C-alpha positions as CSV (number, residue, x, y, z in Angstrom):
1,M,-4.3,-23.1,10.0
2,A,-7.8,-23.9,8.7
3,V,-9.2,-22.4,5.6
4,C,-12.5,-23.0,3.6
5,R,-12.4,-25.4,0.6
6,F,-13.4,-23.5,-2.6
7,S,-14.8,-24.9,-5.9
8,V,-16.6,-23.8,-9.0
9,S,-19.5,-25.5,-10.5
10,K,-22.1,-25.0,-13.4
11,K,-24.8,-26.7,-11.3
12,Y,-26.5,-26.3,-7.9
13,T,-27.7,-29.3,-6.1
14,P,-29.5,-28.3,-2.7
15,D,-28.0,-29.8,0.3
16,H,-28.8,-29.4,4.0
17,G,-27.2,-26.4,5.7
18,D,-26.8,-24.4,2.5
19,L,-26.5,-20.6,2.2
20,L,-27.4,-19.2,-1.2
21,V,-26.0,-15.9,-2.1
22,F,-27.4,-13.7,-4.8
23,P,-25.3,-10.7,-5.8
24,F,-26.9,-7.5,-7.4
25,L,-25.0,-4.4,-8.9
26,D,-27.9,-2.2,-7.6
27,E,-31.6,-2.6,-6.6
28,K,-32.5,-3.8,-10.1
29,T,-29.4,-5.4,-11.9
30,P,-28.6,-9.0,-10.7
31,F,-25.1,-10.4,-11.4
32,F,-26.7,-13.8,-11.8
33,P,-28.9,-15.5,-14.3
34,E,-32.5,-16.4,-13.2
35,G,-32.0,-19.7,-14.8
36,L,-29.4,-20.8,-12.2
37,L,-31.7,-20.2,-9.3
38,P,-33.6,-23.2,-7.8
39,D,-37.4,-23.2,-7.8
40,F,-37.6,-22.2,-4.1
41,A,-35.5,-19.1,-4.6
42,Q,-37.1,-17.6,-7.7
43,G,-38.0,-14.0,-7.6
44,V,-35.2,-13.0,-5.1
45,K,-35.0,-9.2,-4.5
46,A,-32.0,-7.0,-3.8
47,P,-31.6,-5.1,-0.6
48,E,-32.9,-1.4,-0.5
49,E,-29.5,0.0,0.8
50,Q,-26.3,0.3,-1.1
51,G,-23.5,-2.3,-0.1
52,K,-25.9,-4.2,2.2
53,S,-27.1,-7.8,2.6
54,L,-30.6,-9.0,3.2
55,T,-32.0,-12.4,4.3
56,V,-34.8,-13.1,1.8
57,L,-35.7,-16.6,2.6
58,A,-34.9,-19.2,5.1
59,G,-36.7,-22.5,5.7
60,E,-36.5,-26.2,4.5
61,H,-36.8,-27.6,1.0
62,Q,-37.5,-31.3,0.7
63,G,-36.2,-31.8,4.3
64,K,-33.0,-29.8,3.7
65,R,-32.5,-26.5,5.7
66,F,-31.3,-23.4,3.7
67,V,-30.9,-19.7,3.9
68,C,-31.0,-17.3,0.9
69,R,-29.3,-13.9,1.1
70,S,-29.2,-11.1,-1.5
71,I,-26.3,-8.6,-1.4
72,R,-25.7,-5.1,-3.2
73,L,-22.2,-4.5,-4.5
74,D,-22.6,-0.8,-5.2
75,D,-21.0,0.5,-2.1
76,K,-20.1,4.3,-2.4
77,T,-16.5,3.9,-1.5
78,L,-15.5,0.3,-2.2
79,S,-15.2,-1.8,-5.4
80,P,-17.9,-4.5,-6.2
81,G,-15.3,-7.1,-5.6
82,L,-14.2,-5.9,-2.3
83,V,-17.8,-5.6,-1.2
84,L,-18.4,-9.3,-2.2
85,K,-15.3,-10.4,-0.3
86,R,-16.3,-8.6,2.8
87,H,-19.9,-10.0,2.8
88,L,-18.7,-13.5,2.2
89,S,-16.1,-13.2,4.8
90,S,-18.7,-12.1,7.3
91,F,-21.0,-15.0,6.2
92,I,-18.1,-17.6,6.8
93,G,-17.5,-16.1,10.3
94,S,-21.1,-16.5,11.3
95,S,-21.5,-19.9,9.6
96,S,-20.8,-21.9,12.6
97,D,-23.6,-20.2,14.8
98,E,-26.1,-20.3,11.8
99,K,-25.1,-23.9,11.1
100,I,-24.1,-23.1,7.5
101,K,-22.1,-26.0,5.8
102,K,-21.8,-24.5,2.4
103,V,-21.9,-21.0,1.0
104,N,-23.1,-21.1,-2.7
105,V,-22.7,-17.7,-4.6
106,F,-24.6,-17.7,-7.9
107,L,-22.8,-15.6,-10.7
108,S,-23.4,-15.0,-14.4
109,K,-21.0,-16.0,-17.1
110,E,-19.7,-12.5,-17.6
111,R,-18.4,-12.2,-13.9
112,F,-15.4,-14.4,-13.8
113,D,-13.8,-11.5,-11.8
114,L,-16.4,-12.1,-9.0
115,V,-15.5,-15.8,-9.1
116,K,-12.0,-14.8,-8.3
117,D,-13.3,-12.7,-5.5
118,C,-15.2,-15.6,-4.1
119,Q,-12.1,-17.8,-4.1
120,E,-10.1,-15.0,-2.3
121,A,-12.9,-14.6,0.4
122,A,-12.8,-18.5,0.9
123,L,-9.0,-19.0,1.1
124,L,-7.9,-15.6,2.7
125,G,-11.2,-14.5,4.4
126,G,-11.9,-17.9,5.7
127,Y,-8.5,-18.4,7.3
128,K,-8.3,-19.3,11.0
129,F,-5.2,-19.8,12.9
130,D,-6.4,-22.7,15.2
131,K,-3.1,-24.7,16.0
132,Y,-3.4,-24.0,19.8
133,L,-7.2,-24.3,20.0
134,E,-8.6,-27.6,21.7
135,K,-11.8,-27.0,19.7
136,K,-11.1,-26.4,16.0
137,P,-13.5,-24.0,14.2
138,E,-15.8,-25.7,11.6
139,L,-15.5,-23.7,8.3
140,P,-18.0,-24.0,5.4
141,E,-17.2,-24.9,1.8
142,V,-17.5,-22.0,-0.5
143,K,-18.8,-22.7,-4.1
144,A,-19.1,-20.4,-7.0
145,V,-22.1,-21.5,-9.1
146,F,-21.0,-20.1,-12.4
147,E,-23.1,-20.1,-15.5
148,K,-20.4,-21.5,-17.8
149,A,-17.6,-24.0,-17.6
150,L,-14.2,-22.5,-17.0
151,S,-11.8,-22.2,-19.7
152,K,-8.3,-23.6,-19.8
153,N,-6.9,-20.1,-19.0
154,E,-9.4,-19.5,-16.3
155,K,-8.6,-22.8,-14.7
156,K,-5.0,-22.0,-14.6
157,E,-5.6,-18.6,-13.1
158,I,-7.8,-20.1,-10.3
159,S,-5.0,-22.7,-9.8
160,D,-2.2,-20.0,-9.7
161,R,-4.1,-17.9,-7.3
162,E,-4.6,-20.8,-5.0
163,G,-0.9,-21.2,-4.8
164,L,-0.4,-17.5,-4.2
165,F,-3.0,-17.4,-1.4
166,S,-1.3,-20.5,0.3
167,W,1.9,-18.4,0.6
168,V,-0.1,-15.6,1.9
169,N,-1.5,-17.9,4.7
170,F,2.0,-19.2,5.3
171,A,3.1,-15.7,6.2
172,R,0.2,-15.3,8.5
173,D,0.9,-18.8,10.2
174,I,4.4,-17.7,11.1
175,L,3.3,-14.2,12.4
176,N,0.6,-15.8,14.5
177,E,2.9,-18.1,16.2
178,P,4.0,-17.0,19.7
179,P,7.6,-15.9,20.0
180,N,8.6,-18.9,22.0
181,E,7.9,-20.9,18.9
182,I,9.2,-18.6,16.2
183,H,12.5,-17.1,17.0
184,P,15.6,-16.3,14.8
185,E,16.9,-19.9,14.8
186,S,13.6,-21.7,14.4
187,L,12.4,-19.3,11.6
188,A,15.7,-19.7,9.7
189,G,15.1,-23.4,9.7
190,L,11.6,-22.9,8.6
191,F,12.4,-20.5,5.8
192,Q,15.0,-23.0,4.6
193,K,12.6,-26.0,4.7
194,M,9.7,-23.9,2.9
195,G,12.0,-22.1,0.6
196,K,13.4,-25.3,-0.9
197,K,9.9,-26.7,-1.3
198,A,9.0,-23.6,-3.3
199,G,12.0,-23.9,-5.5
200,L,14.4,-21.4,-3.8
201,K,18.0,-22.1,-3.2
202,V,18.5,-21.1,0.3
203,S,21.4,-20.4,2.5
204,V,21.6,-19.4,6.1
205,W,24.3,-17.3,7.7
206,D,25.0,-18.1,11.4
207,E,26.8,-15.8,13.8
208,K,30.3,-16.9,12.7
209,R,29.4,-16.2,9.0
210,L,27.7,-12.7,10.0
211,E,31.1,-11.8,11.9
212,K,33.0,-12.8,8.8
213,E,30.7,-10.8,6.5
214,K,30.9,-7.7,8.8
215,C,27.3,-7.5,9.6
216,G,27.5,-5.3,12.6
217,G,24.0,-4.1,12.7
218,I,22.5,-7.6,12.8
219,L,25.1,-8.8,15.4
220,A,24.5,-5.8,17.7
221,V,20.8,-6.0,17.8
222,G,20.8,-9.9,18.0
223,K,23.4,-10.4,20.6
224,G,21.2,-10.0,23.7
225,A,18.9,-12.8,22.9
226,S,19.3,-16.4,23.7
227,S,18.2,-17.5,20.2
228,R,21.1,-16.2,18.2
229,P,20.8,-14.0,15.1
230,R,20.5,-15.4,11.6
231,L,20.3,-14.1,8.1
232,V,18.5,-16.1,5.4
233,I,19.3,-15.7,1.5
234,G,16.9,-17.2,-0.8
235,Q,17.3,-17.2,-4.6
236,Y,15.2,-18.2,-7.6
237,K,16.8,-17.9,-10.9
238,P,14.9,-19.2,-14.1
239,R,16.7,-20.0,-17.2
240,K,15.8,-16.8,-19.0
241,P,14.8,-14.1,-16.4
242,K,13.2,-11.0,-17.7
243,A,14.6,-9.0,-14.7
244,F,16.4,-9.2,-11.3
245,I,14.6,-8.1,-8.3
246,A,15.9,-8.1,-4.6
247,F,13.5,-8.2,-1.6
248,V,14.8,-7.3,1.8
249,G,12.5,-8.0,4.9
250,K,12.9,-7.0,8.4
251,G,12.8,-10.0,10.8
252,V,12.5,-9.1,14.4
253,T,10.7,-12.1,15.9
254,M,10.2,-10.3,19.1
255,D,10.8,-6.7,20.0
256,T,10.9,-5.8,23.5
257,G,12.6,-2.5,22.8
258,G,15.9,-3.6,24.3
259,Y,17.2,-1.3,27.0
260,C,14.9,1.4,25.8
261,L,12.1,-1.1,27.0
262,K,8.6,-0.8,25.7
263,P,5.7,-0.7,28.2
264,A,3.9,-4.0,28.6
265,K,0.9,-2.7,26.4
266,S,3.3,-1.8,23.6
267,Q,4.9,-5.0,23.6
268,M,1.6,-6.7,22.5
269,G,1.8,-7.4,18.9
270,M,5.5,-7.1,18.8
271,K,5.7,-10.8,17.6
272,Y,4.5,-9.2,14.3
273,D,7.7,-7.1,14.1
274,M,9.1,-9.8,11.6
275,G,6.2,-8.9,9.1
276,G,8.6,-7.7,6.5
277,A,10.5,-11.0,6.5
278,A,7.3,-13.0,6.3
279,M,5.9,-10.7,3.5
280,T,9.1,-10.8,1.4
281,F,10.0,-14.5,1.9
282,A,6.4,-15.7,1.1
283,A,6.3,-13.6,-2.0
284,A,9.6,-15.0,-3.2
285,C,8.2,-18.5,-2.5
286,A,5.0,-17.8,-4.5
287,L,7.2,-16.4,-7.4
288,A,9.3,-19.6,-7.4
289,S,6.7,-22.1,-7.0
290,L,4.6,-20.5,-9.7
291,K,7.7,-20.2,-12.0
292,V,7.4,-16.6,-12.8
293,P,10.3,-15.7,-15.2
294,V,12.0,-13.2,-12.9
295,H,15.3,-13.8,-11.0
296,I,14.4,-13.1,-7.3
297,V,16.7,-12.8,-4.4
298,V,15.2,-12.4,-0.8
299,I,17.2,-11.4,2.2
300,T,15.8,-11.7,5.6
301,P,17.9,-10.6,8.7
302,L,16.3,-12.4,11.9
303,V,17.0,-11.4,15.4
304,E,15.2,-10.8,18.8
305,N,15.6,-7.4,20.5
306,D,16.0,-8.5,24.1
307,I,17.6,-7.4,27.3
308,S,20.5,-9.2,28.9
309,S,24.1,-8.7,30.1
310,R,25.2,-9.0,26.4
311,A,22.5,-6.7,24.8
312,F,23.6,-3.4,23.1
313,H,23.2,-0.1,24.7
314,T,22.3,3.4,24.0
315,Q,25.5,5.3,22.9
316,D,27.2,2.2,21.4
317,I,28.7,2.8,18.1
318,I,28.2,0.0,15.5
319,T,30.2,-0.4,12.2
320,M,28.0,-1.6,9.5
321,R,28.6,-3.8,6.6
322,N,29.6,-0.9,4.2
323,G,31.8,0.6,6.8
324,K,29.5,3.5,8.0
325,T,29.5,4.0,11.7
326,V,26.1,4.3,13.6
327,Q,25.7,5.8,17.1
328,V,22.8,4.1,18.9
329,D,20.5,6.7,20.2
330,N,17.6,4.4,20.8
331,T,17.7,0.6,21.1
332,D,14.0,0.5,19.9
333,A,15.0,1.7,16.7
334,E,16.7,-1.7,15.9
335,G,14.9,-2.6,12.6
336,R,16.9,-0.1,10.5
337,L,20.0,-1.4,11.8
338,I,19.5,-5.0,10.7
339,L,18.1,-3.9,7.4
340,A,21.1,-1.7,6.6
341,D,23.4,-4.8,6.5
342,A,20.9,-6.6,4.4
343,L,20.5,-3.7,2.0
344,C,24.3,-3.6,1.6
345,I,24.3,-7.4,0.7
346,A,21.4,-6.9,-1.8
347,S,23.2,-3.8,-3.5
348,E,26.4,-5.9,-3.9
349,M,24.4,-8.3,-6.0
350,K,23.4,-5.5,-8.6
351,P,19.9,-6.3,-9.0
352,D,17.5,-4.1,-11.2
353,C,15.7,-3.0,-8.1
354,I,15.6,-3.3,-4.4
355,I,12.3,-3.3,-2.4
356,D,12.5,-3.5,1.3
357,A,9.6,-4.1,3.7
358,A,9.4,-3.6,7.5
359,T,7.2,-2.7,10.4
360,L,9.5,0.0,10.9
361,T,7.7,3.0,12.6
362,G,4.8,4.1,14.7
363,A,5.2,7.3,13.0
364,C,3.9,5.8,9.7
365,V,0.8,4.6,11.4
366,V,0.1,8.0,12.9
367,A,0.4,9.5,9.4
368,L,-1.5,6.8,7.4
369,G,-3.6,4.9,9.9
370,E,-3.6,1.0,10.3
371,D,-4.8,0.2,6.8
372,I,-2.3,1.8,4.6
373,A,1.4,1.0,4.1
374,G,3.7,4.0,3.4
375,V,6.1,3.9,0.3
376,F,9.3,6.0,0.3
377,G,11.9,6.1,-2.5
378,P,13.8,8.7,-4.8
379,D,12.0,7.4,-8.0
380,R,8.4,8.4,-7.8
381,D,7.5,6.5,-11.0
382,F,8.8,3.2,-9.3
383,N,6.9,4.0,-6.2
384,N,3.7,4.5,-8.1
385,R,4.3,1.1,-9.8
386,L,4.3,-0.6,-6.3
387,I,1.1,1.4,-5.3
388,D,-0.7,0.4,-8.4
389,A,0.3,-3.3,-8.0
390,G,-1.1,-3.0,-4.5
391,K,-4.3,-1.4,-5.7
392,S,-5.0,-4.2,-8.2
393,V,-5.0,-6.8,-5.5
394,D,-7.0,-4.6,-2.8
395,E,-3.8,-3.8,-0.7
396,N,-3.5,-0.1,0.1
397,L,0.0,1.7,-0.2
398,W,0.5,5.4,-0.4
399,E,3.8,7.5,-1.2
400,M,5.5,9.4,1.3
401,P,8.0,12.1,1.0
402,L,11.8,11.1,1.1
403,F,12.6,14.7,2.3
404,M,16.5,14.9,2.2
405,P,16.8,17.9,4.4
406,Y,15.6,15.8,7.3
407,M,19.0,14.1,7.2
408,E,20.4,16.8,9.3
409,Q,18.5,15.0,12.2
410,L,20.6,11.8,11.8
411,K,24.0,13.8,12.2
412,A,26.3,12.5,15.0
413,E,29.4,14.1,16.4
414,I,31.6,11.1,16.9
415,A,30.0,8.6,14.3
416,D,28.8,9.0,10.6
417,M,25.2,9.0,11.8
418,K,22.7,8.3,14.5
419,N,20.0,5.6,14.2
420,I,17.1,8.1,15.1
421,G,16.1,11.6,14.5
422,S,13.6,13.8,16.4
423,R,10.0,12.6,17.1
424,W,8.6,14.3,14.2
425,G,8.7,12.9,10.7
426,G,10.1,9.6,12.1
427,A,8.9,7.5,9.3
428,I,10.8,9.8,6.9
429,T,14.1,9.8,8.9
430,A,13.9,6.1,9.1
431,A,13.6,5.7,5.3
432,L,16.4,8.4,4.9
433,F,18.6,6.1,7.3
434,L,18.1,3.1,5.0
435,K,18.9,5.1,1.9
436,Q,22.4,5.4,3.0
437,F,22.9,1.6,2.6
438,V,21.5,1.3,-1.0
439,D,23.9,2.1,-4.0
440,D,22.7,5.2,-5.7
441,D,22.6,3.6,-9.1
442,I,20.0,1.0,-8.1
443,T,16.4,1.8,-8.0
444,W,15.0,1.3,-4.5
445,S,11.8,1.7,-2.5
446,H,11.2,1.1,1.1
447,I,7.6,0.0,2.3
448,D,6.6,0.6,5.9
449,I,4.0,-1.8,6.8
450,A,3.7,-1.2,10.5
451,G,0.0,-0.3,10.1
452,P,-1.7,-3.1,8.1
453,C,0.8,-5.9,9.3
454,V,0.4,-5.3,13.0
455,K,-3.3,-4.5,13.0
456,E,-4.9,-7.0,15.3
457,E,-8.5,-6.2,14.4
458,P,-10.1,-7.1,11.1
459,L,-8.7,-5.5,7.8
460,G,-11.5,-5.5,5.2
461,Y,-12.3,-9.0,4.6
462,L,-9.4,-10.3,6.6
463,G,-10.2,-11.4,10.1
464,K,-8.3,-10.8,13.4
465,G,-4.6,-11.4,13.7
466,A,-2.0,-11.5,11.0
467,K,-3.1,-10.4,7.5
468,G,-0.2,-11.5,5.4
469,F,-0.1,-7.9,4.0
470,G,2.1,-7.2,0.9
471,V,2.6,-10.8,-0.3
472,K,0.1,-10.2,-3.1
473,T,1.4,-6.7,-3.9
474,L,5.0,-8.0,-4.4
475,Y,3.9,-11.0,-6.4
476,E,1.8,-8.7,-8.6
477,F,4.6,-6.1,-9.0
478,A,7.2,-8.9,-10.0
479,L,4.7,-10.7,-12.3
480,N,4.3,-7.5,-14.5
481,F,7.7,-5.9,-13.9
482,K,9.4,-4.3,-16.9
483,K,12.8,-2.8,-16.7
484,G,13.1,1.0,-17.2
């Protein structure tokens, strides 16, 4: 991957290929002090329209080419920080065509919050997956020209955020890789390597161990693929943890739909079906590497859902880890089968709470669109804490109903339950299925990230391809988690 470099400086020294950015709150109120501006940019004016940018000056100064733009951050629906991130991401995206080498954002000393937004625009908005490109993109440096020197606490916050964003981009990297490179065995190895680097204690369960541990769902879904199923458990336990949180993430590295085969067009993007595993494992790595005082366990079942003479079929009956039997009515409802075993393992560890994440249902995308994840769980206060954590880091989640009467749809005649209900309310029945594998005395929420994880087109200030959605939300949630 490639990302922009980011720095903070009290001074601005003109250089060839500079873009100077001047943020305004509205048409009259600058977010920068006039004293920071170079002579050639004095008297810069705001755009006339809310939320827009305006090229106010372009030319040469002492033989050095420059462009000056003003932006207004008073959009009707978005926060000033999000507007700034979107504009900077756009400027970064067009920098090569405009021959911009450095983006300089001028900010007053009261707006450290906008310095952080500049950093995020650079490190996340400036991300490019260039591994397979012969010609690598040239990305500009992003500099916040800040009116005062950063305090010790501000420097630490910038450093911690850089560490967090590196793990967000790690999640994006593995999601952007093609399925011939990232499959259950290779991903398990990568998780083991990167988890240890972050400070996790990592163990990998192979097929023999999965059979011994009675993980019938993982074995059934994964048995049709040439790359054999795996389950990865990562743990971080500081000396005096303030809480114990378990993350569980769905890791289907490629989902063909199995014998309920997806059409070719619907298979596009199915390499992202391990988005829950990428999100949860990257969040655990971020928490461990930044030494957040929370005991974390992350459990990621990893499979390919493929067709072969060994693949599972509709009408198969699977015995799950907790002894429940499940009749397979649709092999393309496979994610809940592997999550079920992982949720059983998490429950046995008796954490304070369990959060699972999965690209689970198209029904959730129909309900909420591509930009919003759905949150399901019996504890509405707990759901709202997750939603608030997401809101604070510009990731959108919305509470969905866990409507118990829909369990009727999952009844089976010769097994304890089916793996899918009717067409309507599919995201709800999927969540209800998962609930059967979590102990009732453990607080639990399920996050369906099928929309924002799989979305190919840009999402806010994030460009095309994988977004790393949810890593920041889980980090923020754990960072501020309080029991009860």
